[in-house]
Phi, psi and omega in degrees: 000312179301316179297318179294324179296334180264326185272317183305309182298325179291321174298314179298317180293324180290315177296324180290323176295323172298320180293326182262003177297138178287339176280347182103158189297309185295322180292317181297316180294324178291326182283341184240042181288337179294339176296329182296341172250336178285323176297314180296321177298314181291322175295325174302317177297315179291321180296315181296312181290308183291325178296316180296322177294315179300315180301316180297306187293323181286344175278336182252344181243125187282327184270126183299323182295317180291321177299317178298319178293323178293318175298314181294320175296324176294315181294309186288309183291325179304316179296318181291317178297310180298325176296316179293321180291323178299327180271355181281166185237079174214159184293137181086001178296326180300316180286328179290340178294349179280355187284347180284110187286333185280345183281330187297311179296330183291320179298312176305310179303311181298322180293319181289318184263356178089143181115169174214136181264359183064044181287156181310316178296326174292317179296330178279351180098013179270151181256187185294331181290332174293327176290322177295320178293322178300315180295317179301318182289322176297314182296314179296317179296316180296317181294316179297314178299314183292323180292318178292326178294311182282338177293321180291324183289334185283000000 
């Protein structure tokens, strides 16, 4: 479901842009072949990070509304807190700036499509590979936690 939320709109957008292109559908598709690998890689980053968080919160919170609120609060508050910490001047502030979970897929997106969003990890001096590593760590930690939790219940 999380994957469909990210991929289906991008496919519809790409096909729609091809249909309204003044150069024609096939010319547009040929000129924008790089999108065929950039969008799935970007979507994979979002799916991995948000999917891991959804998986984690749904395993510890029984009510869907509260789990959704916890996810939204983590994503929104994490970015604001990490931005303030990234600008702080104390030992370790640079590393704490990596706690914003929503910034990492966005950093990957910006690197692939060009541009920079001024995310906390970028302000602290980290590059795109730190974001990839952060996503891998979050996915592994969520998988380990959920597996150990449900293994105890079984």
